C-alpha positions in Angstrom: -13.9 22.6 17.7 -11.7 25.2 15.5 -10.9 28.8 17.1 -10.8 31.8 14.3 -7.0 31.2 13.8 -7.8 27.8 12.9 -6.1 26.4 16.0 -7.7 22.5 17.0 -9.4 22.9 20.4 -10.7 20.3 22.5 -13.4 17.6 21.5 -12.5 17.5 17.6 -9.3 15.9 16.0 -7.8 16.6 12.5 -7.1 14.0 9.9 -4.8 15.6 7.2 -4.3 13.6 3.9 -1.9 15.1 1.7 -3.3 15.6 -1.9 -2.5 15.1 -5.8 -0.1 12.0 -5.4 -0.6 8.5 -5.8 0.6 7.7 -2.2 -0.2 8.0 1.1 0.6 10.7 3.6 -1.5 11.2 6.7 -0.9 13.8 9.7 -3.6 13.2 12.7 -3.9 16.2 15.2 -5.1 15.5 18.6 -5.8 18.2 20.9 -4.4 18.3 24.7 -4.0 20.7 27.5 -0.1 22.0 26.5 0.0 21.4 22.8 -1.5 19.0 20.0 -0.3 15.3 19.8 0.9 14.6 16.4 0.7 11.2 14.7 2.3 11.1 10.9 1.3 8.0 9.0 3.7 7.2 5.8 4.9 9.7 3.5 5.4 8.6 -0.3 4.8 9.1 -3.8 5.1 6.6 -6.2 7.8 6.6 -8.2 7.3 8.2 -11.5 4.7 10.9 -10.7 5.7 14.0 -12.3 7.1 16.5 -10.0 7.5 14.1 -7.0 10.0 15.8 -5.2 8.9 19.5 -5.4 5.5 17.8 -4.1 7.3 16.2 -1.3 8.9 18.9 -0.3 5.6 20.9 0.1 4.3 18.2 1.5 7.1 17.9 4.2 7.0 21.8 4.8 3.1 22.2 5.5 3.6 19.1 8.4 6.9 21.1 9.7 4.5 24.1 10.0 2.3 22.0 12.0 4.6 20.5 14.5 8.3 20.8 15.0 8.0 17.2 16.8 6.3 14.1 15.3 5.2 11.9 18.9 4.5 8.9 16.6 5.6 8.6 13.3 3.9 5.3 11.7 5.7 3.3 8.4 2.9 0.8 7.4 5.2 -1.1 5.2 8.5 -1.0 2.9 7.0 0.4 -0.2 8.2 3.7 -2.1 4.8 5.2 -2.1 4.7 5.2 1.4 8.4 6.0 2.3 9.9 8.1 -0.5 8.8 11.8 0.9 11.3 11.0 4.1 14.3 11.1 1.0 12.6 13.6 -0.9 12.2 16.2 1.5 15.0 15.5 3.6 16.0 18.7 4.1 12.5 19.9 5.2 12.2 16.6 7.4 15.8 17.2 9.0 14.5 20.2 11.4 11.5 17.7 12.7 12.5 15.5 15.8 10.7 12.3 16.1 9.3 10.5 19.2 8.4 6.8 18.8 9.0 5.3 15.5 6.2 2.4 15.1 7.2 -0.5 12.5 5.4 -4.0 12.1 7.5 -6.9 13.4 8.0 -8.3 9.6 11.0 -5.2 9.9 12.3 -6.6 13.2 15.8 -7.7 12.3 16.3 -9.5 15.4 12.9 -11.8 14.5 14.0 -14.9 12.9 10.7 -15.0 10.7 11.0 -11.7 9.7 14.6 -12.6 8.5 13.3 -15.5 6.4 10.7 -13.4 4.8 13.1 -10.8 3.8 15.9 -13.2 2.5 12.8 -14.5 0.2 11.7 -11.3 -0.6 15.4 -10.4 -2.0 15.8 -13.6 -4.0 12.2 -13.2 -5.9 13.4 -9.5 -6.7 16.4 -10.9 -7.9 14.4 -13.5 -10.1 12.5 -10.4 -11.7 15.5 -8.2 -12.0 17.2 -11.3 -14.2 14.0 -11.9 -16.1 13.4 -8.5 -16.5 17.1 -7.9 -18.3 16.6 -10.7 -20.1 13.4 -9.7 -21.7 14.0 -6.5 -22.4 17.4 -7.8 -24.1 15.1 -9.7 -26.3 12.9 -6.8 -27.0 15.3 -4.8 -27.9 15.0 -2.2 -29.8 11.1 -2.2 -29.5 11.4 -1.6 -26.0 12.7 1.9 -24.7 13.7 2.0 -21.0 13.7 5.5 -20.8 10.0 5.6 -21.6 9.2 4.2 -18.5 10.3 7.3 -16.4 9.0 10.4 -18.0 8.7 13.9 -15.9 5.8 14.9 -17.6 2.7 12.8 -18.9 0.1 12.4 -21.5 -2.8 10.2 -21.1 -2.4 7.8 -23.8 -4.6 4.2 -24.4 -1.2 2.4 -25.8 0.8 0.1 -24.1 4.6 -0.7 -24.2 6.2 -4.2 -23.8 6.7 -5.2 -20.0 4.3 -2.0 -19.0 3.1 -4.3 -16.2 6.2 -5.3 -14.6 7.8 -1.7 -15.0 5.0 0.0 -13.1 5.0 -2.8 -10.4 8.7 -1.8 -9.9 7.7 1.9 -9.2 6.3 0.8 -6.0 9.7 -0.1 -4.5 10.9 3.0 -6.0 12.9 1.6 -8.8 14.2 4.1 -11.1 15.6 1.9 -13.7 13.8 -1.2 -15.1 15.3 -4.3 -13.6 16.6 -2.7 -10.6 14.1 -3.8 -8.1 17.0 -5.1 -5.4 18.7 -2.1 -6.0 15.5 0.0 -5.0 14.6 -2.3 -2.2 18.1 -1.4 -0.5 17.2 1.9 -0.8 13.9 1.9 0.8 15.8 -0.2 3.3 18.0 2.8 4.1 15.7 5.0 4.5 14.0 3.2 7.5 17.6 3.1 8.6 17.6 6.9 8.8 14.1 6.8 10.4 15.2 4.5 12.9 18.1 6.6 13.7 16.7 9.5 14.1 13.3 8.4 16.3 13.9 8.3 20.3 12.3 4.9 20.3 11.3 2.3 18.0 8.5 0.0 18.6 8.0 -3.4 16.3 4.3 -4.0 16.4 2.8 -7.9 16.4 -1.2 -8.4 16.2 -3.2 -8.8 19.0 -0.8 -7.6 21.7 -1.3 -5.3 24.4 -3.5 -2.1 23.8 -0.8 0.6 23.1 -1.8 4.2 24.9 0.5 6.7 23.2 -0.9 9.7 25.4 -0.6 7.9 28.2 -4.5 8.2 29.1 -7.8 6.4 28.3 -8.2 9.4 25.4 -6.7 7.2 22.8 -6.3 3.5 22.3 -4.6 1.7 19.6 -5.2 -2.1 18.4 -2.8 -3.8 16.3 -4.6 -6.1 13.8 -1.7 -6.7 11.3 0.9 -7.9 9.6 -0.6 -11.3 10.6 2.2 -14.0 12.0 0.3 -17.0 10.3 2.6 -17.1 7.0 -0.5 -18.6 5.4 -2.7 -15.3 5.8 0.5 -13.1 5.3 1.0 -14.5 1.7 -2.6 -15.1 0.6 -3.3 -11.6 -1.1 -6.2 -12.8 -3.4 -9.7 -13.8 -3.0 -10.8 -17.0 -3.1 -12.8 -18.1 -6.2 -15.4 -20.2 -4.4 -16.4 -17.7 -2.2 -14.7 -13.9 -3.1 -14.2 -12.1 0.1 -13.4 -8.6 -1.7 -15.7 -6.6 -4.6 -14.1 -8.5 -7.4 -13.0 -12.4 -7.8 -9.5 -12.5 -8.7 -7.1 -15.4 -8.6 -4.4 -17.2 -9.5 -3.9 -20.2 -11.7 -2.1 -23.3 -11.6 0.1 -21.7 -14.5 1.4 -19.0 -12.0 2.2 -21.5 -9.4 4.3 -23.5 -11.9 6.3 -20.2 -12.8 7.2 -19.3 -9.4 8.5 -23.3 -9.1 10.4 -22.6 -12.2 11.8 -19.3 -10.8 12.5 -20.2 -6.9 12.4 -24.0 -6.6 16.4 -24.5 -6.8 17.2 -22.7 -4.2 13.5 -23.1 -1.9 14.2 -26.8 -2.2 10.9 -27.7 -4.0 10.8 -31.2 -5.6 12.8 -31.6 -8.6 10.2 -33.4 -10.2 8.0 -30.8 -10.0 10.8 -28.1 -10.9 11.4 -30.4 -14.0 7.5 -30.1 -15.3 7.7 -26.5 -14.7 10.4 -25.8 -17.2 9.0 -25.2 -20.8 11.6 -27.8 -22.4 12.6 -31.3 -21.7 15.5 -31.8 -19.5 17.6 -32.7 -22.5 17.6 -29.6 -23.8 19.1 -27.5 -20.9 22.3 -25.8 -21.2 24.4 -24.6 -18.5 24.4 -20.2 -18.7 27.9 -19.7 -17.3 30.4 -17.8 -18.6 32.5 -21.0 -20.3 28.6 -22.5 -21.6 27.8 -19.4 -23.4 30.8 -19.9 -26.0 30.4 -23.3 -26.0 29.4 -25.8 -29.2 26.3 -26.9 -27.4 25.0 -23.5 -27.3 25.4 -22.6 -31.1 23.5 -26.0 -31.9 20.8 -25.1 -29.6 20.5 -21.4 -30.9 20.3 -22.6 -34.3 18.0 -25.1 -33.4 15.6 -22.7 -31.8 15.9 -20.0 -34.7 15.0 -22.4 -36.7 11.8 -20.7 -39.2 10.1 -24.2 -39.0 10.0 -24.1 -34.9 9.1 -20.5 -34.7 5.9 -21.4 -32.9 8.0 -23.0 -30.4 9.3 -19.8 -29.1 8.8 -18.2 -25.6 10.1 -14.9 -26.0 7.3 -13.2 -25.3 4.7 -15.9 -23.5 7.4 -15.2 -20.6 6.4 -12.1 -20.0 3.3 -12.5 -18.2 4.6 -14.8 -15.8 7.2 -12.4 -15.0 4.7 -9.6 -14.1 2.9 -12.2 -12.4 5.8 -12.4 -9.8 6.2 -9.4 -9.6 2.8 -9.0 -8.7 2.8 -11.6 -6.3 5.7 -9.8 -4.7 4.0 -6.7 -4.3 1.0 -8.3 -2.9 3.1 -10.0 -0.2 4.6 -6.6 0.6 1.4 -5.1 0.8 0.3 -8.0 3.3 3.3 -6.8 5.5 1.5 -3.5 6.2 0.7 -2.3 10.0 -2.7 -2.3 10.2 -3.9 0.0 13.1 -7.3 1.2 14.8 -7.0 4.1 16.6 -10.0 4.4 19.1 -11.1 7.7 21.1 -12.6 7.3 24.3 -14.0 4.0 23.8 -16.4 5.0 21.2 -15.0 6.3 17.6 -12.4 4.3 15.7 -10.3 5.7 12.8 -9.0 2.5 10.7 -5.6 2.6 9.0 -5.2 -0.6 7.7 -1.8 0.4 5.1 -2.3 -1.8 2.0 -3.7 -4.8 4.1 -4.9 -7.1 1.6 -7.1 -10.4 2.1 -5.0 -12.7 4.3 -4.4 -9.9 6.9 -8.1 -8.9 7.0 -9.1 -12.3 7.7 -6.6 -13.2 10.7 -8.1 -10.1 12.3 -10.9 -11.9 13.8 -8.5 -14.3 15.5 -7.6 -11.3 18.3 -9.3 -10.3 21.7 -8.4 -7.8 23.6 -7.6 -8.3 26.9 -5.7 -11.6 25.6 -7.6 -13.3 28.2 -11.1 -12.2 27.6 -13.1 -14.2 25.3 -14.6 -12.8 22.0 -18.2 -13.5 23.4 -17.4 -11.6 26.7 -19.6 -8.1 26.8 -16.3 -6.0 27.7 -14.0 -7.7 25.1 -12.7 -5.6 22.1 -12.7 -7.5 18.7 -11.9 -7.0 15.2 -15.5 -6.8 14.7 -16.8 -4.3 17.3 -13.8 -2.0 16.2 -15.3 -2.1 12.5 -18.9 -1.4 14.0 -17.3 1.8 15.7 -15.4 2.7 12.9 -16.1 6.6 12.1 -12.9 7.0 9.4 -11.6 4.4 7.1 -8.5 5.0 5.3 -9.1 2.9 2.1 -6.0 0.8 1.3 -3.8 0.3 -1.7 -5.4 3.7 -3.3 -9.1 2.1 -4.1 -7.7 -1.4 -5.6 -10.0 -4.4 -5.4 -8.1 -6.7 -3.0 -7.3 -4.0 -0.2 -10.9 -3.9 1.4 -12.5 -7.0 2.5 -16.4 -7.4 1.7 -18.3 -9.1 4.5 -15.6 -9.1 7.2 -14.5 -5.5 6.3 -16.2 -2.8 4.9 -20.0 -4.5 5.1 -19.3 -4.4 8.8 -18.4 -0.8 9.3 -22.3 0.3 10.0 -21.4 3.8 11.9 -23.9 6.2 10.7 -20.9 8.7 10.8 -18.9 6.7 8.6 -16.5 8.6 6.3 -13.9 7.5 4.0 -10.4 8.4 2.7 -8.9 7.0 -0.5 -5.3 8.2 -1.2 -5.6 8.4 -5.0 -5.1 10.4 -8.3 -7.2 9.0 -10.8 -6.0 10.2 -13.9 -2.4 9.3 -13.2 -3.6 5.6 -12.1 -5.9 4.8 -15.0 -4.3 7.1 -17.7 -0.5 6.5 -16.9 -0.6 3.3 -15.1 -3.3 1.6 -16.5 -4.3 0.6 -13.2 -8.3 0.7 -12.2 -8.1 2.4 -9.2 -10.3 3.5 -7.3 -11.9 0.4 -8.5 -15.4 0.9 -9.8 -17.8 -1.5 -7.8 -15.6 -0.6 -4.5 -15.9 3.1 -5.0 -19.6 2.5 -5.5 -20.1 0.6 -2.2 -18.0 3.0 -0.2 -20.3 6.1 -1.7 -23.0 4.0 -0.4 -21.7 3.2 3.0 -20.6 6.7 3.8 -23.9 8.3 2.0 -21.3 9.7 -0.5 -18.6 11.0 2.2 -15.7 9.6 0.4 -12.7 12.2 0.5 -10.4 12.0 -2.4 -6.5 12.8 -2.5 -7.5 14.4 -6.3 -10.8 16.1 -5.2 -11.2 19.2 -3.3 -14.0 20.4 -1.1 -15.9 22.0 -3.9 -16.3 18.3 -5.3 -17.9 17.1 -1.8 -20.0 20.4 -2.4 -21.3 19.2 -5.3 -22.0 15.8 -4.1 -24.2 17.3 -1.3 -26.1 19.3 -3.7 -27.1 16.4 -5.6 -27.5 14.1 -2.9 -29.0 15.7 0.0 -32.4 15.0 1.2 -33.2 12.3 -1.7 -34.6 9.1 -0.7 -32.0 6.9 0.9 -29.2 9.6 1.1 -27.9 12.0 3.8 -30.2 14.8 5.0 -29.4 18.3 4.3 -28.0 18.9 7.8 -26.0 15.9 7.7 -24.4 17.1 4.9 -24.0 20.4 6.3 -22.4 19.5 9.5 -19.8 17.2 7.4 -19.0 20.1 5.1 -18.5 22.2 8.2 -15.4 19.8 9.3 -13.9 19.7 5.8 -11.2 22.1 5.0 -9.3 22.7 2.0 -5.2 23.1 3.0 -3.3 25.7 1.1 0.2 26.8 0.6 1.8 29.3 -1.5 1.2 27.4 -4.5 -2.1 26.2 -4.0 -3.9 23.3 -2.5 -1.8 20.9 -0.6 -3.9 18.9 1.7 -7.7 18.1 2.5 -8.4 17.9 6.3 -11.5 16.2 8.0 -12.0 17.8 11.7 -13.8 14.6 13.6 -15.9 15.5 16.7 -15.2 13.2 19.4 
């Protein structure tokens, strides 16, 4: 498997997860006769993490030590925590060449459906930016936007106004609150630079022909998502009647009404429904343009609104949750555009990398069969269910959040006895700073049960797994001592001059 110099040899592949970040960066090394075949999947760190740039430089330097060429670079979706490293470590990345760049069909500017989705995304960002700027003005001086980006952080249970909204903005890399659209332009610019750098750019759609990047049957890649069906593409949350994930979560009707209020004048929604979504009667509406601001009507309206006897009618803070919900939905919709891939080695073992795909994407996978002319019931056909059954490495979506891992049609189908899970998470930063429940407790518990405790985390080293083995090995329903020993023999802490920078698992194939 590995010689005395640490070089990867035939019979195994290496999955390296870069650690101590709330973001995704994975390097796969596959042995071949002349040299290893290298696949890099994402490289990003969530906006606001301390020392993000220096960490990105360390990560990219380690990648450069492994390879001066990335044979396949995969960017799953346009979120900062999957892309930032290519900008933050641009100098280190400059000396690495790229063969193929794989992107989802949603990034193809020639695709009419993709263009339309992008226009809708930009429109929603404009609404969020305007709402945020207006709300911070209303809340000033209570809200300090500089507090959103501290280089160092201390755990705290306190929350500030609009905390949730600024947190969601971090996924698109918004350096300043209210700057979602400009941040999106920045991530698009990174993608443009990657397109220019790569020798070949491929836009992948689900259910297409099997990809064999090594030009052999050694490795087959199946594209599972994002779906073309927009109903599935925009479905991020589980249903209330029959939740498909490890927590019930759903949008109430008040959320849809807010979206109508925010987007309908452009989207062409029925005006009667639009009027119902407004907080005041239509007769109270006043044009908010340059001349209207100085009008007598505005002065009368403000006097009426600020009447102490009408204080109960005021809505400044009532709209905070709605604006945050719009940002959450936009964030989820972007996650659902993730390029979801199944890497199958020799027709036996599968590595599942779904990006941050959420409910709708997962549910759509069952529609596909390979080859395209086959039936799902054919003995020789390949389906998502069969790929999940052969999954031995699962990259857990969205840092272990509740709605990025399906239950019955996802994790519960992963029944291979050698299943190992990777969770790219920094729990302290996620919980103490962002107030996010990552990794989600019930999902994390089920991952431990399904893998027998073989959960490799981005905020833990090999010693954590050694401790797990001591506590669990040989007990009823747990892995045997020999199984744990075999697994631990294949796990390595990767260090640079400053300390641990990654953790690697070498899968025997």
